[in-house]
TIDOLO-606727 format. One record per residue: residue in one letter; y, x, z of N, C-alpha, C, CB in turn; residue number from 0. Coordinates in steps of 0.1 Angstrom, whole numbers. Glycine has a CB too. Layout:
% TIDOLO-606727
> A; Y; X; Z; Y; X; Z; Y; X; Z; Y; X; Z; NUM $
...
This chain:
% TIDOLO-606727
> M; 1174; 1339; 738; 1175; 1334; 724; 1162; 1336; 717; 1187; 1341; 717; 0 $
> T; 1159; 1327; 708; 1148; 1329; 699; 1152; 1335; 686; 1141; 1315; 697; 1 $
> Y; 1145; 1346; 682; 1148; 1353; 670; 1137; 1351; 659; 1150; 1368; 672; 2 $
> E; 1141; 1350; 647; 1132; 1348; 636; 1130; 1360; 627; 1136; 1336; 627; 3 $
> L; 1140; 1369; 626; 1140; 1380; 617; 1139; 1393; 625; 1152; 1380; 608; 4 $
> L; 1139; 1393; 638; 1137; 1405; 646; 1129; 1401; 658; 1150; 1412; 649; 5 $
> T; 1124; 1411; 665; 1118; 1409; 678; 1126; 1416; 689; 1103; 1414; 678; 6 $
> F; 1125; 1411; 701; 1133; 1416; 712; 1124; 1417; 724; 1146; 1407; 715; 7 $
> Q; 1122; 1429; 729; 1112; 1430; 740; 1118; 1441; 750; 1098; 1435; 735; 8 $
> V; 1117; 1437; 763; 1122; 1446; 773; 1110; 1452; 782; 1132; 1439; 782; 9 $
> T; 1109; 1465; 782; 1099; 1472; 790; 1106; 1484; 797; 1087; 1476; 782; 10 $
> D; 1104; 1484; 810; 1110; 1496; 818; 1124; 1498; 815; 1101; 1508; 814; 11 $
> R; 1132; 1487; 814; 1147; 1488; 812; 1151; 1492; 798; 1153; 1497; 822; 12 $
> I; 1142; 1493; 789; 1145; 1496; 775; 1143; 1483; 767; 1137; 1508; 770; 13 $
> A; 1153; 1478; 760; 1152; 1467; 751; 1149; 1473; 737; 1165; 1458; 751; 14 $
> T; 1137; 1469; 732; 1133; 1473; 719; 1136; 1462; 709; 1118; 1477; 718; 15 $
> I; 1145; 1464; 700; 1149; 1455; 689; 1142; 1460; 676; 1164; 1453; 687; 16 $
> T; 1133; 1452; 671; 1126; 1456; 659; 1130; 1446; 647; 1111; 1456; 661; 17 $
> V; 1136; 1452; 637; 1139; 1444; 625; 1126; 1440; 618; 1149; 1452; 615; 18 $
> N; 1124; 1427; 615; 1111; 1422; 612; 1112; 1414; 599; 1105; 1414; 623; 19 $
> R; 1116; 1421; 588; 1114; 1415; 574; 1106; 1425; 566; 1128; 1411; 568; 20 $
> P; 1094; 1428; 570; 1087; 1439; 562; 1085; 1436; 548; 1074; 1442; 569; 21 $
> D; 1084; 1423; 544; 1081; 1420; 530; 1094; 1423; 521; 1078; 1405; 529; 22 $
> K; 1106; 1424; 528; 1118; 1427; 521; 1123; 1441; 525; 1129; 1416; 524; 23 $
> L; 1114; 1449; 531; 1118; 1462; 536; 1130; 1461; 546; 1122; 1472; 524; 24 $
> N; 1129; 1450; 553; 1139; 1448; 564; 1154; 1448; 559; 1138; 1459; 574; 25 $
> A; 1156; 1443; 546; 1169; 1442; 541; 1178; 1433; 549; 1168; 1437; 526; 26 $
> L; 1191; 1437; 550; 1200; 1430; 558; 1206; 1418; 551; 1211; 1440; 563; 27 $
> N; 1201; 1406; 554; 1208; 1394; 548; 1217; 1389; 559; 1198; 1384; 544; 28 $
> D; 1224; 1378; 556; 1234; 1373; 566; 1227; 1368; 578; 1242; 1362; 559; 29 $
> A; 1216; 1362; 577; 1209; 1356; 589; 1205; 1368; 598; 1197; 1348; 584; 30 $
> L; 1199; 1378; 592; 1195; 1390; 600; 1207; 1396; 607; 1188; 1400; 592; 31 $
> M; 1218; 1397; 600; 1230; 1403; 606; 1235; 1395; 619; 1242; 1404; 596; 32 $
> R; 1234; 1381; 617; 1237; 1373; 629; 1228; 1376; 641; 1237; 1358; 625; 33 $
> E; 1215; 1377; 638; 1205; 1380; 648; 1208; 1394; 655; 1191; 1379; 643; 34 $
> L; 1211; 1404; 647; 1214; 1417; 652; 1226; 1416; 662; 1217; 1427; 641; 35 $
> S; 1236; 1409; 658; 1248; 1407; 666; 1244; 1400; 680; 1258; 1399; 659; 36 $
> A; 1236; 1390; 679; 1232; 1383; 691; 1223; 1392; 700; 1224; 1370; 687; 37 $
> A; 1214; 1400; 693; 1205; 1408; 701; 1212; 1419; 709; 1194; 1414; 691; 38 $
> I; 1222; 1426; 702; 1229; 1436; 710; 1237; 1430; 721; 1238; 1445; 700; 39 $
> D; 1243; 1418; 718; 1250; 1411; 729; 1241; 1408; 741; 1256; 1398; 724; 40 $
> E; 1229; 1403; 738; 1219; 1400; 748; 1215; 1413; 756; 1206; 1394; 742; 41 $
> A; 1213; 1424; 749; 1209; 1436; 756; 1220; 1441; 765; 1206; 1447; 745; 42 $
> V; 1233; 1441; 761; 1244; 1445; 769; 1246; 1437; 781; 1257; 1446; 760; 43 $
> S; 1243; 1424; 780; 1246; 1414; 791; 1235; 1414; 801; 1248; 1400; 785; 44 $
> R; 1223; 1418; 798; 1211; 1417; 807; 1211; 1428; 817; 1198; 1416; 799; 45 $
> D; 1209; 1424; 830; 1209; 1434; 841; 1196; 1442; 841; 1210; 1427; 854; 46 $
> D; 1185; 1437; 834; 1173; 1444; 834; 1172; 1454; 822; 1161; 1434; 833; 47 $
> V; 1183; 1455; 814; 1183; 1464; 803; 1193; 1475; 806; 1187; 1457; 790; 48 $
> G; 1188; 1488; 804; 1197; 1499; 806; 1199; 1507; 793; 1191; 1508; 816; 49 $
> A; 1191; 1505; 783; 1192; 1512; 770; 1186; 1503; 759; 1185; 1526; 771; 50 $
> V; 1189; 1507; 747; 1185; 1499; 735; 1178; 1508; 725; 1197; 1491; 729; 51 $
> L; 1166; 1505; 721; 1159; 1512; 710; 1158; 1502; 698; 1144; 1516; 715; 52 $
> L; 1163; 1507; 687; 1163; 1499; 675; 1154; 1505; 664; 1178; 1497; 669; 53 $
> T; 1145; 1497; 659; 1136; 1502; 649; 1132; 1491; 639; 1123; 1508; 655; 54 $
> G; 1124; 1495; 629; 1120; 1485; 619; 1105; 1483; 618; 1125; 1490; 605; 55 $
> A; 1101; 1471; 613; 1087; 1469; 612; 1082; 1473; 598; 1084; 1453; 613; 56 $
> G; 1070; 1478; 596; 1065; 1482; 584; 1069; 1496; 580; 1069; 1472; 573; 57 $
> R; 1072; 1498; 566; 1075; 1511; 562; 1089; 1514; 560; 1067; 1514; 549; 58 $
> A; 1098; 1505; 565; 1112; 1507; 564; 1119; 1505; 578; 1119; 1498; 554; 59 $
> F; 1129; 1513; 580; 1138; 1510; 591; 1147; 1498; 587; 1147; 1523; 595; 60 $
> V; 1156; 1501; 578; 1163; 1490; 570; 1166; 1496; 557; 1176; 1485; 578; 61 $
> A; 1161; 1490; 546; 1162; 1496; 533; 1175; 1492; 526; 1151; 1492; 524; 62 $
> G; 1185; 1486; 533; 1198; 1483; 528; 1201; 1469; 529; 1198; 1487; 513; 63 $
> A; 1212; 1465; 522; 1216; 1451; 522; 1207; 1443; 513; 1231; 1449; 518; 64 $
> D; 1207; 1430; 514; 1200; 1421; 505; 1208; 1419; 493; 1196; 1407; 512; 65 $
> I; 1205; 1426; 482; 1213; 1426; 470; 1214; 1412; 464; 1207; 1435; 459; 66 $
> A; 1204; 1403; 466; 1205; 1390; 461; 1217; 1382; 466; 1192; 1382; 464; 67 $
> E; 1221; 1385; 479; 1233; 1379; 485; 1246; 1385; 480; 1232; 1379; 500; 68 $
> L; 1245; 1398; 477; 1257; 1405; 473; 1261; 1402; 458; 1256; 1420; 475; 69 $
> A; 1251; 1400; 450; 1253; 1400; 436; 1264; 1390; 431; 1241; 1396; 429; 70 $
> G; 1265; 1378; 437; 1275; 1368; 433; 1288; 1367; 441; 1268; 1355; 433; 71 $
> Q; 1290; 1377; 450; 1301; 1375; 459; 1314; 1379; 452; 1300; 1384; 471; 72 $
> S; 1325; 1372; 456; 1338; 1375; 451; 1344; 1386; 459; 1347; 1362; 451; 73 $
> A; 1356; 1390; 455; 1363; 1401; 463; 1366; 1396; 477; 1377; 1404; 456; 74 $
> V; 1370; 1384; 479; 1373; 1379; 492; 1361; 1378; 500; 1380; 1365; 491; 75 $
> E; 1350; 1373; 494; 1337; 1372; 501; 1331; 1385; 505; 1327; 1364; 493; 76 $
> G; 1333; 1395; 496; 1328; 1409; 498; 1335; 1415; 510; 1330; 1417; 486; 77 $
> K; 1348; 1414; 511; 1356; 1419; 522; 1352; 1413; 535; 1371; 1418; 520; 78 $
> A; 1350; 1400; 535; 1347; 1392; 547; 1333; 1396; 552; 1347; 1377; 544; 79 $
> R; 1323; 1398; 542; 1310; 1402; 546; 1310; 1416; 552; 1301; 1402; 534; 80 $
> A; 1318; 1426; 546; 1319; 1439; 552; 1325; 1439; 566; 1328; 1448; 543; 81 $
> E; 1335; 1431; 568; 1341; 1430; 581; 1332; 1424; 591; 1354; 1422; 580; 82 $
> R; 1324; 1414; 587; 1314; 1409; 597; 1304; 1419; 601; 1307; 1396; 591; 83 $
> G; 1299; 1426; 591; 1289; 1437; 593; 1295; 1448; 602; 1284; 1442; 580; 84 $
> Q; 1307; 1452; 599; 1313; 1462; 607; 1315; 1458; 621; 1327; 1466; 601; 85 $
> R; 1318; 1446; 624; 1319; 1441; 638; 1306; 1442; 645; 1325; 1427; 638; 86 $
> T; 1295; 1438; 638; 1282; 1439; 644; 1278; 1453; 647; 1272; 1432; 635; 87 $
> F; 1280; 1462; 637; 1276; 1476; 639; 1284; 1482; 650; 1277; 1484; 626; 88 $
> R; 1297; 1478; 651; 1305; 1484; 661; 1300; 1480; 675; 1320; 1479; 660; 89 $
> K; 1294; 1469; 677; 1288; 1465; 689; 1277; 1476; 694; 1282; 1451; 689; 90 $
> F; 1269; 1480; 685; 1260; 1491; 688; 1267; 1504; 692; 1250; 1493; 676; 91 $
> E; 1277; 1507; 685; 1285; 1519; 687; 1293; 1519; 701; 1294; 1522; 676; 92 $
> Q; 1298; 1507; 704; 1306; 1506; 716; 1298; 1501; 728; 1317; 1497; 714; 93 $
> S; 1285; 1499; 727; 1277; 1495; 738; 1278; 1505; 750; 1262; 1493; 734; 94 $
> P; 1281; 1500; 762; 1281; 1510; 773; 1267; 1515; 777; 1287; 1503; 785; 95 $
> K; 1257; 1508; 771; 1243; 1512; 773; 1239; 1520; 761; 1234; 1500; 776; 96 $
> P; 1232; 1532; 762; 1229; 1540; 751; 1220; 1532; 741; 1222; 1552; 755; 97 $
> T; 1224; 1534; 728; 1216; 1528; 717; 1210; 1539; 709; 1225; 1519; 708; 98 $
> L; 1197; 1538; 705; 1190; 1548; 698; 1183; 1542; 686; 1180; 1556; 707; 99 $
> A; 1185; 1547; 674; 1178; 1543; 663; 1165; 1551; 661; 1187; 1543; 650; 100 $
> A; 1154; 1545; 661; 1141; 1551; 658; 1137; 1548; 644; 1129; 1546; 668; 101 $
> I; 1140; 1558; 635; 1140; 1556; 621; 1126; 1558; 615; 1151; 1564; 614; 102 $
> N; 1119; 1548; 613; 1105; 1549; 609; 1102; 1550; 594; 1097; 1537; 614; 103 $
> G; 1112; 1548; 586; 1109; 1548; 571; 1123; 1548; 564; 1101; 1536; 567; 104 $
> F; 1124; 1540; 554; 1136; 1540; 546; 1148; 1536; 554; 1134; 1531; 533; 105 $
> A; 1159; 1544; 554; 1172; 1540; 560; 1182; 1542; 549; 1175; 1548; 573; 106 $
> L; 1184; 1532; 541; 1192; 1533; 529; 1204; 1523; 530; 1184; 1531; 516; 107 $
> G; 1215; 1527; 524; 1227; 1518; 524; 1230; 1513; 538; 1224; 1507; 515; 108 $
> G; 1230; 1500; 540; 1233; 1494; 553; 1224; 1499; 564; 1233; 1479; 552; 109 $
> G; 1212; 1502; 560; 1202; 1508; 570; 1206; 1521; 576; 1188; 1509; 564; 110 $
> C; 1211; 1530; 567; 1216; 1543; 571; 1229; 1540; 580; 1219; 1552; 559; 111 $
> E; 1237; 1531; 575; 1249; 1528; 583; 1246; 1522; 597; 1258; 1518; 575; 112 $
> L; 1236; 1514; 598; 1232; 1509; 611; 1227; 1520; 620; 1221; 1498; 609; 113 $
> A; 1219; 1529; 614; 1214; 1540; 622; 1226; 1549; 627; 1204; 1549; 614; 114 $
> M; 1236; 1551; 618; 1247; 1559; 622; 1256; 1553; 633; 1256; 1562; 610; 115 $
> A; 1255; 1540; 634; 1263; 1532; 644; 1257; 1534; 658; 1264; 1518; 640; 116 $
> C; 1244; 1537; 658; 1238; 1540; 671; 1242; 1553; 677; 1222; 1539; 670; 117 $
> H; 1241; 1555; 690; 1246; 1567; 696; 1237; 1579; 693; 1246; 1565; 711; 118 $
> L; 1224; 1576; 691; 1214; 1587; 689; 1204; 1582; 678; 1206; 1590; 702; 119 $
> R; 1198; 1592; 671; 1189; 1589; 660; 1177; 1599; 661; 1196; 1591; 646; 120 $
> V; 1165; 1593; 662; 1152; 1600; 662; 1145; 1595; 649; 1144; 1598; 675; 121 $
> A; 1141; 1604; 641; 1135; 1600; 628; 1120; 1604; 627; 1142; 1607; 617; 122 $
> S; 1112; 1596; 621; 1099; 1600; 617; 1099; 1610; 606; 1091; 1587; 613; 123 $
> D; 1090; 1619; 605; 1090; 1628; 594; 1088; 1622; 580; 1079; 1639; 596; 124 $
> A; 1085; 1609; 580; 1084; 1601; 568; 1096; 1594; 564; 1072; 1591; 569; 125 $
> A; 1107; 1595; 572; 1119; 1587; 570; 1127; 1593; 558; 1128; 1588; 582; 126 $
> K; 1134; 1584; 551; 1143; 1587; 540; 1156; 1581; 542; 1136; 1583; 527; 127 $
> F; 1167; 1589; 538; 1180; 1584; 541; 1188; 1585; 528; 1187; 1593; 552; 128 $
> G; 1198; 1576; 527; 1207; 1576; 515; 1217; 1565; 515; 1199; 1576; 503; 129 $
> Q; 1228; 1568; 508; 1239; 1558; 506; 1240; 1556; 491; 1252; 1562; 512; 130 $
> P; 1232; 1547; 485; 1231; 1545; 471; 1241; 1535; 465; 1218; 1542; 467; 131 $
> E; 1251; 1532; 472; 1260; 1521; 468; 1267; 1524; 454; 1271; 1518; 478; 132 $
> V; 1270; 1536; 452; 1277; 1539; 439; 1268; 1536; 427; 1281; 1554; 438; 133 $
> K; 1255; 1536; 429; 1246; 1532; 418; 1247; 1517; 415; 1232; 1535; 422; 134 $
> L; 1253; 1510; 424; 1255; 1495; 422; 1269; 1492; 418; 1251; 1487; 434; 135 $
> G; 1278; 1502; 417; 1292; 1500; 413; 1300; 1496; 425; 1292; 1490; 403; 136 $
> I; 1296; 1499; 437; 1304; 1495; 449; 1304; 1507; 458; 1298; 1483; 456; 137 $
> V; 1312; 1506; 469; 1312; 1516; 480; 1305; 1510; 492; 1327; 1520; 484; 138 $
> P; 1301; 1518; 501; 1295; 1513; 513; 1305; 1504; 520; 1291; 1524; 523; 139 $
> G; 1299; 1493; 527; 1308; 1484; 534; 1307; 1483; 549; 1305; 1470; 528; 140 $
> Y; 1297; 1490; 554; 1295; 1489; 569; 1297; 1502; 576; 1280; 1485; 571; 141 $
> G; 1306; 1511; 570; 1311; 1522; 578; 1307; 1536; 574; 1307; 1520; 592; 142 $
> A; 1299; 1537; 563; 1294; 1550; 559; 1304; 1560; 555; 1284; 1549; 548; 143 $
> T; 1315; 1555; 549; 1325; 1565; 544; 1333; 1571; 556; 1335; 1558; 535; 144 $
> Q; 1332; 1564; 567; 1339; 1570; 579; 1329; 1577; 589; 1346; 1558; 586; 145 $
> R; 1317; 1571; 592; 1308; 1577; 601; 1301; 1589; 596; 1298; 1567; 606; 146 $
> L; 1297; 1589; 583; 1290; 1600; 577; 1298; 1613; 578; 1286; 1597; 563; 147 $
> P; 1311; 1613; 574; 1318; 1626; 575; 1320; 1630; 589; 1332; 1624; 569; 148 $
> R; 1320; 1621; 599; 1322; 1625; 613; 1309; 1631; 618; 1325; 1613; 621; 149 $
> L; 1298; 1628; 612; 1285; 1633; 617; 1281; 1646; 609; 1274; 1623; 614; 150 $
> V; 1283; 1647; 596; 1278; 1658; 589; 1289; 1666; 582; 1268; 1653; 578; 151 $
> G; 1301; 1662; 583; 1312; 1670; 576; 1316; 1663; 563; 1308; 1684; 574; 152 $
> K; 1328; 1666; 559; 1333; 1659; 547; 1325; 1663; 534; 1348; 1663; 545; 153 $
> G; 1322; 1676; 532; 1316; 1680; 520; 1302; 1674; 518; 1315; 1695; 519; 154 $
> R; 1294; 1675; 528; 1280; 1670; 527; 1281; 1654; 526; 1272; 1674; 540; 155 $
> A; 1290; 1648; 533; 1291; 1633; 532; 1295; 1629; 518; 1302; 1628; 542; 156 $
> L; 1304; 1636; 512; 1308; 1632; 499; 1297; 1634; 489; 1321; 1640; 494; 157 $
> Q; 1289; 1645; 491; 1278; 1647; 482; 1268; 1635; 482; 1270; 1660; 486; 158 $
> L; 1265; 1631; 494; 1256; 1619; 496; 1262; 1606; 490; 1251; 1617; 510; 159 $
> L; 1275; 1604; 493; 1281; 1592; 489; 1284; 1591; 474; 1295; 1591; 496; 160 $
> L; 1287; 1603; 468; 1290; 1603; 454; 1278; 1604; 444; 1300; 1614; 451; 161 $
> T; 1267; 1610; 449; 1255; 1611; 441; 1246; 1599; 443; 1248; 1624; 443; 162 $
> G; 1246; 1593; 455; 1237; 1583; 458; 1223; 1588; 461; 1236; 1573; 448; 163 $
> E; 1222; 1602; 462; 1208; 1608; 464; 1202; 1604; 477; 1209; 1623; 463; 164 $
> M; 1189; 1605; 477; 1181; 1602; 489; 1176; 1615; 495; 1169; 1592; 486; 165 $
> I; 1177; 1617; 508; 1172; 1629; 515; 1161; 1626; 524; 1184; 1636; 522; 166 $
> D; 1153; 1636; 527; 1142; 1634; 537; 1146; 1637; 551; 1130; 1642; 533; 167 $
> A; 1137; 1635; 561; 1141; 1636; 575; 1144; 1651; 578; 1129; 1632; 583; 168 $
> A; 1138; 1660; 572; 1141; 1674; 575; 1155; 1678; 571; 1131; 1684; 568; 169 $
> E; 1159; 1673; 559; 1173; 1676; 555; 1183; 1668; 563; 1174; 1672; 540; 170 $
> A; 1179; 1656; 567; 1188; 1648; 576; 1190; 1656; 589; 1182; 1634; 579; 171 $
> Y; 1180; 1662; 594; 1181; 1670; 607; 1189; 1682; 604; 1167; 1673; 612; 172 $
> R; 1187; 1689; 593; 1194; 1701; 590; 1209; 1699; 590; 1189; 1707; 577; 173 $
> I; 1214; 1688; 584; 1228; 1686; 582; 1234; 1678; 594; 1231; 1678; 570; 174 $
> G; 1226; 1675; 604; 1231; 1668; 616; 1232; 1653; 616; 1244; 1673; 619; 175 $
> L; 1225; 1647; 607; 1225; 1633; 606; 1216; 1626; 617; 1220; 1628; 592; 176 $
> V; 1205; 1633; 620; 1196; 1628; 631; 1195; 1639; 642; 1182; 1625; 625; 177 $
> N; 1192; 1635; 654; 1191; 1644; 665; 1177; 1650; 666; 1193; 1636; 678; 178 $
> R; 1167; 1644; 661; 1153; 1649; 662; 1144; 1643; 652; 1148; 1647; 677; 179 $
> V; 1134; 1651; 647; 1124; 1646; 638; 1110; 1648; 645; 1125; 1653; 624; 180 $
> V; 1102; 1638; 644; 1089; 1639; 650; 1079; 1633; 641; 1088; 1631; 664; 181 $
> A; 1066; 1635; 643; 1055; 1629; 635; 1056; 1614; 637; 1041; 1635; 640; 182 $
> A; 1052; 1607; 626; 1053; 1593; 625; 1047; 1586; 637; 1047; 1588; 612; 183 $
> G; 1035; 1591; 641; 1028; 1585; 652; 1034; 1587; 666; 1014; 1589; 652; 184 $
> E; 1043; 1596; 666; 1050; 1599; 679; 1064; 1593; 680; 1050; 1614; 681; 185 $
> L; 1068; 1586; 670; 1082; 1582; 669; 1087; 1574; 681; 1085; 1574; 657; 186 $
> I; 1080; 1563; 684; 1084; 1554; 695; 1083; 1560; 708; 1076; 1541; 694; 187 $
> D; 1072; 1568; 711; 1071; 1575; 723; 1082; 1585; 725; 1057; 1582; 724; 188 $
> A; 1086; 1592; 715; 1096; 1602; 716; 1110; 1595; 718; 1097; 1611; 703; 189 $
> A; 1112; 1584; 711; 1125; 1577; 713; 1126; 1571; 727; 1126; 1565; 703; 190 $
> R; 1115; 1566; 732; 1115; 1560; 746; 1117; 1572; 756; 1102; 1553; 749; 191 $
> A; 1111; 1583; 754; 1112; 1594; 763; 1126; 1599; 764; 1103; 1606; 758; 192 $
> M; 1133; 1599; 753; 1147; 1603; 753; 1156; 1593; 761; 1153; 1605; 739; 193 $
> L; 1153; 1580; 758; 1161; 1570; 766; 1157; 1570; 780; 1158; 1556; 759; 194 $
> T; 1145; 1573; 784; 1140; 1573; 798; 1147; 1584; 805; 1125; 1575; 799; 195 $
> T; 1149; 1595; 799; 1157; 1606; 805; 1171; 1602; 807; 1157; 1619; 796; 196 $
> I; 1177; 1595; 798; 1191; 1591; 800; 1192; 1581; 811; 1197; 1584; 787; 197 $
> L; 1182; 1572; 813; 1182; 1562; 823; 1181; 1568; 837; 1170; 1552; 821; 198 $
> T; 1177; 1581; 838; 1177; 1587; 852; 1191; 1592; 856; 1167; 1598; 852; 199 $
> Q; 1200; 1592; 846; 1214; 1597; 849; 1222; 1585; 855; 1220; 1602; 837; 200 $
> G; 1234; 1589; 860; 1243; 1579; 865; 1247; 1569; 854; 1255; 1585; 872; 201 $
> P; 1245; 1556; 856; 1249; 1547; 845; 1264; 1546; 842; 1243; 1533; 848; 202 $
> L; 1272; 1547; 853; 1286; 1547; 850; 1290; 1560; 843; 1294; 1546; 864; 203 $
> A; 1284; 1571; 846; 1287; 1583; 839; 1283; 1582; 824; 1280; 1595; 846; 204 $
> V; 1271; 1577; 822; 1267; 1575; 808; 1276; 1566; 800; 1252; 1569; 808; 205 $
> A; 1280; 1555; 806; 1289; 1545; 799; 1302; 1552; 796; 1291; 1533; 807; 206 $
> H; 1308; 1559; 806; 1321; 1565; 804; 1320; 1577; 794; 1326; 1570; 817; 207 $
> C; 1309; 1584; 793; 1307; 1595; 783; 1308; 1588; 769; 1294; 1602; 785; 208 $
> I; 1300; 1577; 767; 1300; 1570; 755; 1315; 1566; 751; 1291; 1558; 755; 209 $
> E; 1322; 1560; 761; 1335; 1555; 758; 1345; 1567; 755; 1340; 1547; 769; 210 $
> A; 1343; 1578; 762; 1352; 1589; 760; 1351; 1595; 746; 1350; 1600; 771; 211 $
> V; 1338; 1596; 742; 1336; 1601; 728; 1341; 1592; 718; 1321; 1604; 726; 212 $
> D; 1338; 1579; 720; 1342; 1569; 710; 1358; 1568; 709; 1337; 1555; 713; 213 $
> R; 1364; 1568; 720; 1379; 1566; 720; 1386; 1579; 717; 1384; 1561; 733; 214 $
> G; 1380; 1590; 721; 1387; 1603; 720; 1386; 1610; 707; 1383; 1612; 731; 215 $
> L; 1376; 1607; 699; 1372; 1614; 687; 1384; 1616; 677; 1360; 1608; 680; 216 $
> D; 1392; 1605; 676; 1403; 1605; 666; 1416; 1607; 673; 1402; 1593; 658; 217 $
> L; 1417; 1610; 686; 1429; 1612; 692; 1433; 1627; 691; 1429; 1609; 707; 218 $
> P; 1446; 1630; 691; 1450; 1644; 692; 1443; 1650; 705; 1466; 1646; 693; 219 $
> L; 1440; 1663; 704; 1433; 1670; 715; 1439; 1668; 729; 1431; 1684; 712; 220 $
> D; 1452; 1669; 730; 1458; 1668; 743; 1456; 1653; 748; 1473; 1671; 742; 221 $
> D; 1457; 1643; 740; 1455; 1630; 744; 1440; 1627; 748; 1460; 1620; 733; 222 $
> A; 1431; 1633; 740; 1417; 1631; 742; 1413; 1637; 756; 1409; 1637; 731; 223 $
> I; 1417; 1649; 759; 1413; 1656; 771; 1420; 1649; 783; 1416; 1671; 771; 224 $
> A; 1432; 1643; 781; 1438; 1635; 791; 1430; 1623; 794; 1452; 1631; 787; 225 $
> L; 1424; 1617; 784; 1415; 1605; 786; 1403; 1610; 794; 1410; 1600; 772; 226 $
> E; 1397; 1621; 790; 1386; 1626; 798; 1389; 1628; 813; 1381; 1640; 792; 227 $
> A; 1401; 1634; 815; 1405; 1637; 829; 1406; 1624; 837; 1418; 1644; 829; 228 $
> S; 1411; 1613; 830; 1412; 1600; 837; 1398; 1595; 841; 1420; 1590; 828; 229 $
> Y; 1389; 1596; 832; 1375; 1592; 836; 1369; 1600; 847; 1366; 1592; 823; 230 $
> F; 1372; 1613; 846; 1367; 1623; 856; 1372; 1618; 870; 1371; 1637; 853; 231 $
> G; 1385; 1615; 870; 1391; 1611; 883; 1385; 1597; 887; 1405; 1610; 882; 232 $
> L; 1384; 1588; 878; 1379; 1575; 881; 1365; 1575; 887; 1379; 1566; 869; 233 $
> L; 1356; 1583; 881; 1342; 1584; 886; 1341; 1592; 899; 1333; 1590; 875; 234 $
> S; 1351; 1600; 902; 1351; 1608; 914; 1352; 1599; 926; 1362; 1618; 914; 235 $
> A; 1357; 1587; 925; 1357; 1577; 936; 1345; 1568; 936; 1370; 1569; 934; 236 $
> S; 1335; 1570; 928; 1324; 1561; 927; 1313; 1564; 937; 1318; 1560; 913; 237 $
> A; 1305; 1554; 941; 1294; 1556; 949; 1283; 1565; 942; 1287; 1543; 953; 238 $
> D; 1282; 1563; 929; 1273; 1571; 921; 1276; 1586; 922; 1272; 1567; 906; 239 $
> K; 1289; 1590; 921; 1293; 1604; 923; 1289; 1609; 936; 1308; 1605; 921; 240 $
> A; 1291; 1601; 947; 1288; 1606; 960; 1273; 1608; 961; 1292; 1596; 971; 241 $
> E; 1265; 1598; 956; 1250; 1599; 956; 1245; 1611; 948; 1244; 1587; 952; 242 $
> G; 1251; 1613; 936; 1246; 1624; 927; 1249; 1637; 933; 1253; 1623; 914; 243 $
> M; 1260; 1639; 939; 1263; 1652; 945; 1255; 1655; 958; 1278; 1654; 947; 244 $
> R; 1254; 1644; 966; 1246; 1645; 978; 1231; 1648; 974; 1246; 1632; 986; 245 $
> A; 1226; 1642; 964; 1212; 1644; 960; 1210; 1659; 955; 1208; 1635; 949; 246 $
> F; 1220; 1664; 948; 1220; 1678; 943; 1219; 1687; 954; 1232; 1681; 934; 247 $
> L; 1228; 1685; 964; 1228; 1694; 976; 1215; 1693; 984; 1240; 1691; 985; 248 $
> D; 1210; 1681; 985; 1197; 1679; 992; 1185; 1683; 984; 1196; 1664; 996; 249 $
> K; 1187; 1686; 972; 1176; 1690; 963; 1165; 1679; 961; 1169; 1703; 968; 250 $
> R; 1170; 1667; 958; 1162; 1655; 956; 1167; 1647; 944; 1161; 1646; 969; 251 $
> P; 1159; 1639; 938; 1164; 1630; 927; 1174; 1620; 932; 1152; 1623; 920; 252 $
> A; 1185; 1618; 924; 1195; 1609; 928; 1190; 1594; 926; 1208; 1611; 920; 253 $
> K; 1195; 1585; 934; 1192; 1571; 933; 1205; 1564; 930; 1185; 1566; 946; 254 $
> F; 1208; 1563; 917; 1221; 1557; 913; 1220; 1542; 913; 1224; 1562; 899; 255 $
> T; 1232; 1535; 916; 1232; 1521; 917; 1242; 1515; 907; 1236; 1516; 931; 256 $
> G; 1249; 1524; 899; 1259; 1519; 890; 1272; 1514; 897; 1253; 1508; 882; 257 $
> Q; 1275; 1519; 908; 1287; 1515; 915; 1296; 1527; 919; 1283; 1507; 928; 258 $
């Protein structure tokens, strides 16, 4: 597919999706949301892609939604827009291939929500985070009220949601919003290194870890660990399990095939 508002490049099994509206601080308009949906679909479907790196061009990751499009929306239109965005972000969250947000600058509103929908987050030391929707008289629409408490706890999440305050990368790391903070010039290399490490693991195991966490997080504990046991049993019959354990006993790197 040809993209106008983002770039899509595959190198060494990592698909790098770069949001490319730097003149608008990569704000999420409807057209860009459609392209993000198509891009994650393409990444998941391609055999030459094993992981997804999402970042932004210029000085923003994504600085939020395009307010010009939101200003005139009705209640019905607003709900529909939120539901479309939630479906797109859920694709990043439910991808069987690991998704990592490399947060290079402002990640505000919908941008912070997009980062939270990815499995992992690596931030530049220049990154800024926030959910400023209350300053506009609205609530977040793309999942922040649900994902933020799951990541940082109810109290810290409500502080950010109710004050609309912006925090820096160090604070984001302290509260558990991001996995790692690196110097700005090291961001993409650090993100790729993390994904490269994941790509050496069994792809079926990685996909089932993602699914177990996603499905089990809100289940009662007994149901969640039963789900885990079913995946443990399922993968015990896989060729990757046989190869992984044989390689461990032989003291050599495993050669996984995803079977």
